[in-house]
C-alpha positions as CSV (number, residue, x, y, z in Angstrom):
1,M,0.0,0.0,0.0
2,R,1.5,3.3,-1.1
3,V,0.7,5.9,1.6
4,A,1.7,9.6,1.5
5,L,1.5,12.3,4.1
6,G,0.6,15.9,3.7
7,H,0.9,19.0,5.9
8,D,0.2,22.7,5.5
9,Y,3.8,24.0,6.1
10,L,6.7,22.7,8.1
11,T,8.0,26.0,9.3
12,Q,7.1,26.0,13.0
13,R,7.4,23.9,16.2
14,G,3.9,23.2,17.4
15,G,1.4,20.4,18.2
16,A,0.5,19.9,14.5
17,E,4.1,19.3,13.6
18,R,4.4,16.8,16.4
19,V,1.4,15.0,15.0
20,V,3.0,14.7,11.6
21,Q,6.0,13.0,13.3
22,V,3.7,10.5,14.9
23,M,2.0,9.8,11.5
24,A,5.5,9.3,10.1
25,H,6.1,6.7,12.8
26,A,3.0,4.9,11.5
27,Y,4.2,5.1,7.9
28,P,8.0,5.5,8.0
29,D,8.5,5.2,4.3
30,A,5.8,7.7,3.4
31,P,6.9,11.0,1.7
32,V,5.6,14.2,3.4
33,Y,4.2,16.8,1.0
34,T,4.0,20.4,2.1
35,T,4.0,23.9,0.8
36,L,7.0,25.3,2.7
37,Y,9.8,23.7,4.7
38,D,12.2,25.5,7.0
39,P,14.5,23.0,8.7
40,D,15.7,25.6,11.2
41,G,12.1,26.7,12.0
42,T,10.6,23.3,12.8
43,F,11.7,20.2,14.8
44,P,15.0,18.8,13.9
45,E,13.5,15.3,13.7
46,V,11.6,16.3,10.6
47,G,14.9,16.3,8.8
48,S,15.0,12.5,8.8
49,L,11.7,12.4,6.8
50,D,11.3,12.5,3.1
51,V,9.9,16.1,2.9
52,R,8.8,17.3,-0.5
53,P,7.9,21.0,-0.5
54,S,6.2,22.9,-3.3
55,R,8.0,25.3,-5.6
56,L,7.1,28.2,-3.2
57,N,9.9,26.8,-1.0
58,G,12.4,28.5,-3.2
59,I,11.4,31.9,-1.8
60,S,13.2,32.2,1.5
61,A,11.0,35.1,2.9
62,L,7.9,32.8,2.6
63,R,9.7,30.0,4.6
64,R,10.3,32.5,7.4
65,H,6.8,34.2,7.2
66,H,4.2,31.8,5.8
67,R,1.4,34.3,6.1
68,L,2.9,36.3,3.3
69,A,2.2,33.3,1.0
70,M,-1.6,33.5,1.7
71,P,-2.6,35.0,-1.7
72,V,-1.0,32.1,-3.6
73,L,-1.4,29.1,-1.3
74,A,-4.8,27.9,-2.5
75,P,-3.8,27.6,-6.2
76,V,-0.4,26.1,-5.3
77,V,-2.0,23.5,-3.1
78,S,-4.7,22.7,-5.6
79,R,-2.1,21.8,-8.2
80,M,-0.3,19.4,-5.8
81,K,-1.5,16.0,-7.1
82,I,0.0,13.2,-4.9
83,D,0.5,9.8,-6.4
84,A,-0.6,7.5,-3.6
85,E,-3.2,4.9,-2.9
86,V,-4.0,6.7,0.4
87,L,-3.1,10.3,1.2
88,L,-3.2,11.1,4.9
89,V,-3.3,14.9,5.3
90,S,-2.6,16.9,8.5
91,S,-4.4,20.2,8.0
92,S,-5.5,23.4,9.6
93,G,-6.7,25.0,6.4
94,W,-4.5,24.4,3.4
95,A,-3.3,20.8,2.9
96,H,-6.8,19.4,2.7
97,G,-6.8,20.9,-0.8
98,M,-4.1,18.5,-2.0
99,Q,-5.3,16.1,-4.7
100,S,-4.7,12.3,-4.5
101,T,-4.7,9.6,-7.2
102,G,-6.3,7.4,-4.5
103,R,-8.3,8.0,-1.3
104,K,-7.8,11.1,0.8
105,I,-8.1,11.2,4.6
106,V,-8.0,14.6,6.4
107,Y,-6.9,14.9,10.0
108,C,-8.1,18.3,10.9
109,H,-6.5,20.3,13.7
110,A,-9.1,23.1,13.2
111,P,-10.9,24.7,10.2
112,A,-9.0,27.6,8.8
113,R,-8.5,30.2,11.5
114,W,-7.9,33.0,9.0
115,L,-11.3,32.4,7.6
116,Y,-13.5,31.5,10.6
117,Q,-11.5,33.0,13.5
118,R,-9.9,36.0,11.8
119,D,-9.3,38.1,14.9
120,R,-7.8,35.2,16.8
121,Y,-5.5,34.4,13.8
122,L,-4.2,37.9,13.3
123,G,-4.2,39.0,16.9
124,A,-5.6,42.3,18.1
125,P,-3.6,45.3,16.8
126,E,-3.0,46.5,20.4
127,K,-1.4,43.1,21.2
128,Q,1.0,43.1,18.3
129,A,4.7,42.9,19.1
130,S,6.4,46.2,18.8
131,G,8.3,47.0,15.6
132,L,7.3,47.9,12.0
133,G,7.9,44.4,10.7
134,A,5.2,42.7,13.0
135,H,2.6,45.3,12.2
136,L,3.4,45.2,8.5
137,R,3.0,41.4,8.4
138,R,-0.4,41.7,10.2
139,D,-1.6,44.5,7.9
140,L,-0.6,42.5,4.8
141,A,-2.4,39.4,6.0
142,A,-5.5,41.4,7.0
143,G,-5.5,43.1,3.6
144,A,-5.2,39.8,1.8
145,L,-8.1,38.3,3.8
146,A,-10.3,41.3,3.1
147,V,-9.7,40.9,-0.7
148,L,-9.6,37.1,-0.9
149,G,-11.8,36.0,2.0
150,S,-15.0,35.1,0.2
151,G,-13.1,33.2,-2.6
152,L,-11.0,31.4,0.0
153,R,-14.1,30.3,1.9
154,R,-15.5,28.7,-1.2
155,W,-12.2,27.0,-2.0
156,D,-11.9,25.8,1.6
157,R,-15.3,24.2,1.7
158,E,-14.7,22.5,-1.7
159,A,-11.3,21.3,-0.4
160,A,-12.9,19.9,2.8
161,H,-15.6,18.0,0.7
162,S,-12.9,16.5,-1.5
163,A,-11.9,14.2,1.4
164,D,-13.1,10.6,1.6
165,R,-12.8,10.6,5.4
166,Y,-12.5,13.4,8.0
167,L,-10.9,13.0,11.4
168,V,-10.6,15.7,14.0
169,N,-8.5,16.1,17.2
170,S,-11.2,17.2,19.7
171,T,-14.9,17.6,20.3
172,V,-14.5,21.3,19.9
173,V,-13.1,20.9,16.4
174,R,-15.8,18.3,15.5
175,E,-18.4,21.0,16.2
176,A,-16.4,23.6,14.2
177,V,-16.1,21.2,11.2
178,R,-19.8,20.5,11.4
179,T,-20.6,24.2,11.4
180,A,-18.1,25.2,8.7
181,Y,-18.5,22.3,6.3
182,G,-21.5,20.3,7.3
183,I,-19.2,17.3,7.7
184,E,-19.6,14.7,10.5
185,A,-16.1,13.8,11.6
186,D,-14.7,11.2,13.9
187,V,-12.7,12.4,17.0
188,L,-9.2,10.9,17.3
189,P,-7.2,12.8,20.0
190,P,-3.4,12.9,19.2
191,P,-1.0,11.7,21.8
192,P,1.4,13.8,24.0
193,A,4.3,13.9,21.6
194,L,7.0,14.6,24.2
195,L,7.2,11.7,26.7
196,P,9.5,11.2,29.7
197,A,11.5,8.5,28.0
198,G,14.5,10.2,26.4
199,E,17.4,12.5,27.2
200,E,17.1,15.3,29.7
201,S,19.3,18.4,29.9
202,P,19.0,21.0,32.7
203,V,18.4,24.6,31.6
204,A,21.0,26.9,33.1
205,G,19.9,29.4,35.7
206,I,16.6,27.7,36.5
207,E,15.9,26.0,39.8
208,P,13.1,23.3,40.1
209,G,9.7,24.3,41.5
210,F,8.6,26.9,39.0
211,V,5.3,27.2,37.0
212,L,5.8,26.4,33.3
213,C,4.1,27.9,30.3
214,V,4.7,26.3,26.9
215,A,3.3,28.3,24.0
216,R,4.1,30.1,20.8
217,L,4.6,33.7,21.7
218,L,1.7,35.0,19.7
219,P,-1.0,37.5,20.9
220,Y,-3.9,35.0,21.2
221,K,-1.8,32.7,23.4
222,N,-2.1,35.2,26.3
223,V,1.3,34.5,27.7
224,D,1.3,38.1,29.0
225,V,-1.8,37.2,31.0
226,V,0.0,34.3,32.7
227,L,2.9,36.5,33.4
228,A,0.7,39.1,35.0
229,A,-1.1,36.4,37.1
230,V,2.2,35.1,38.4
231,E,3.2,38.6,39.5
232,Q,0.1,38.5,41.8
233,V,1.0,35.3,43.5
234,P,3.9,35.8,46.0
235,G,6.9,33.6,45.7
236,V,5.9,31.9,42.4
237,R,8.4,31.7,39.6
238,L,7.5,31.4,35.9
239,V,9.4,29.8,33.0
240,V,8.1,30.5,29.5
241,V,9.1,28.2,26.6
242,G,8.3,29.3,23.1
243,E,9.3,31.6,20.3
244,G,7.4,34.3,18.4
245,P,6.8,38.0,17.7
246,E,5.9,38.8,21.3
247,R,9.2,37.6,22.7
248,A,10.9,41.0,22.9
249,A,8.0,42.6,24.8
250,L,7.7,39.6,27.2
251,T,11.4,39.6,27.8
252,D,11.4,43.3,28.8
253,R,8.5,42.6,31.2
254,A,10.2,39.6,32.6
255,A,13.3,41.6,33.4
256,R,11.2,44.0,35.4
257,S,9.4,41.2,37.2
258,G,12.5,39.4,38.5
259,R,10.5,36.1,38.8
260,V,10.0,35.3,35.2
261,H,12.4,33.5,32.8
262,I,11.8,33.6,29.1
263,A,13.6,30.5,27.9
264,G,12.6,30.9,24.2
265,R,13.2,27.8,22.0
266,V,14.5,24.8,23.8
267,T,15.6,21.3,22.8
268,D,13.4,18.3,23.6
269,A,15.9,17.2,26.2
270,E,15.6,20.6,27.9
271,L,11.8,20.5,27.7
272,R,11.7,17.1,29.3
273,W,13.8,18.5,32.2
274,L,11.5,21.5,32.5
275,Y,8.4,19.4,32.6
276,R,9.9,17.1,35.2
277,S,11.2,20.1,37.3
278,C,8.1,22.2,37.3
279,A,5.4,22.4,39.9
280,A,2.7,22.8,37.4
281,L,1.8,24.0,33.9
282,A,-0.2,27.2,33.3
283,T,-1.9,28.3,30.0
284,A,-4.5,31.0,29.3
285,S,-5.1,30.6,25.6
286,Y,-8.1,29.2,23.8
287,E,-6.9,26.0,22.2
288,D,-8.7,23.6,19.8
289,Y,-6.8,20.8,21.5
290,G,-5.2,20.8,24.9
291,L,-1.8,19.2,24.1
292,A,0.5,20.9,26.6
293,P,-1.4,19.7,29.7
294,L,-1.2,16.1,28.4
295,E,2.6,16.5,28.0
296,A,2.8,17.8,31.6
297,A,0.6,15.0,32.8
298,A,3.0,12.4,31.3
299,F,5.5,13.7,33.8
300,G,2.9,13.6,36.6
301,R,2.4,17.4,36.7
302,P,-1.0,19.1,37.1
303,A,-2.1,22.0,34.8
304,C,-3.9,25.2,35.4
305,T,-5.9,26.0,32.3
306,L,-8.8,28.0,30.8
307,R,-12.2,26.2,31.1
308,D,-12.8,26.2,27.4
309,G,-11.8,24.7,24.1
310,G,-9.7,21.6,23.8
311,F,-8.6,21.7,27.4
312,L,-12.1,20.3,28.3
313,D,-11.0,17.1,26.5
314,T,-7.6,16.7,28.1
315,V,-7.9,18.1,31.7
316,V,-10.0,16.5,34.5
317,D,-10.9,19.2,36.9
318,G,-9.6,18.4,40.4
319,R,-7.8,15.2,39.3
320,T,-5.3,16.3,36.7
321,G,-5.6,20.0,37.0
322,I,-7.7,23.1,37.8
323,F,-9.7,25.3,35.5
324,F,-10.1,29.1,35.7
325,D,-13.0,30.8,33.9
326,R,-11.5,33.9,32.2
327,P,-8.2,34.6,30.4
328,E,-7.6,37.5,32.8
329,P,-4.8,37.9,35.4
330,D,-7.1,37.8,38.5
331,S,-8.8,34.6,37.3
332,V,-5.5,32.9,36.4
333,A,-3.9,33.9,39.7
334,A,-6.8,32.5,41.7
335,G,-6.5,29.2,39.8
336,L,-2.8,29.0,40.4
337,E,-3.2,29.6,44.1
338,R,-5.8,26.8,44.4
339,L,-3.6,24.4,42.4
340,L,-0.4,25.1,44.3
341,A,-2.2,24.7,47.6
342,S,-3.6,21.3,46.6
343,V,-2.0,17.8,46.9
344,W,-1.9,15.9,43.6
345,D,-1.6,12.2,42.8
346,A,1.2,12.1,40.3
347,D,0.5,8.4,39.4
348,M,-3.2,9.2,38.6
349,I,-2.1,12.1,36.4
350,R,0.4,9.9,34.5
351,D,-2.3,7.2,34.0
352,H,-4.5,9.9,32.5
353,A,-1.8,10.8,30.0
354,R,-1.3,7.1,29.1
355,S,-4.9,6.9,28.0
356,F,-3.9,9.2,25.1
357,S,-1.0,7.0,24.0
358,A,0.8,7.1,20.6
359,E,0.2,3.4,20.2
360,R,-3.6,4.0,20.4
361,F,-3.4,6.9,17.9
362,I,-1.2,5.0,15.5
363,G,-3.4,1.9,15.7
364,R,-6.5,3.9,14.9
365,I,-4.8,5.8,12.0
366,R,-3.8,2.4,10.5
367,D,-7.3,1.1,10.9
368,V,-8.8,4.1,9.1
369,V,-6.1,4.0,6.3
370,G,-6.7,0.3,5.8
371,Q,-10.5,0.8,5.6
372,E,-10.1,3.6,3.0
373,H,-7.6,1.5,1.0
374,A,-10.0,-1.4,0.9
375,L,-12.7,0.9,-0.5
376,S,-10.4,2.0,-3.3
377,G,-10.2,-1.6,-4.7
């Protein structure tokens, strides 16, 4: 059976890119088709895969800032016809438009945010990182959406309905897919990609016992809200892992706080050490799938998260973490105080993470691919 994989763009380090790696474990010989590939921007393990980017990859500016490619991505993706008996696509808005000579399965992380959650995708202007470059990129993306939005929505719906099978990562995304496309999808939660088994490396200058926040440093991730909350809780230290346009502003604020360390991008070995050494994870963003709390749970650490979105699928209130109700400093601070004052059963938390195992995910993916392959005969 000839299986190929597809993904929007391999230019970042996030949960969707982790899922592509798990899919590649299921099908190690499968080529991975994508629009853009930046080896320095994504996980180094991707370098061991057979990555086949589109012609757009020859433009270095697009590899660094994929939003700039928005006006041409739909026609480029539509021309990507993949020779495979089954094409398994990881998509949050573009790759589901790839064509296949055989069956096509879409694993949807979320319907296109730039079409259905525009403000969340772009970020509010007042929350943009300082500097002309960040504002210019936002303005260009906003302008492109204003001009191309209606046409892209038509293309997006047609792309979604070109799939033979639709899978989603959470109940929240299942509802979003139903609303956007009228498609009934099956929920298959992805596993925590970073597990305790593996190398660990201490991060210099950090002592154990801190609160950890793992997120891309983008406006909608609300890392600034977590930072402000920590400042309200005496004695609590915060370590932030992630890269993005808000890093400079957050670093300046962290320097004034004295209890916040912006670690930026770290290796997997360093991230394992941080998960194991933290007291808890904290995150205040709305997520389609709550991946970071599962990764923390694999290390037996509880999470303090927003009572919304994908966290409702991956956090059990009072057993593996605590919810707060609003992405505001006071609400987050109150949640942190409750969490840090509670006693947690690390074994119970680890058992919860194991119920989202990679083996379960891979087994289900192989079942679905096998079913679709049988239908192609």
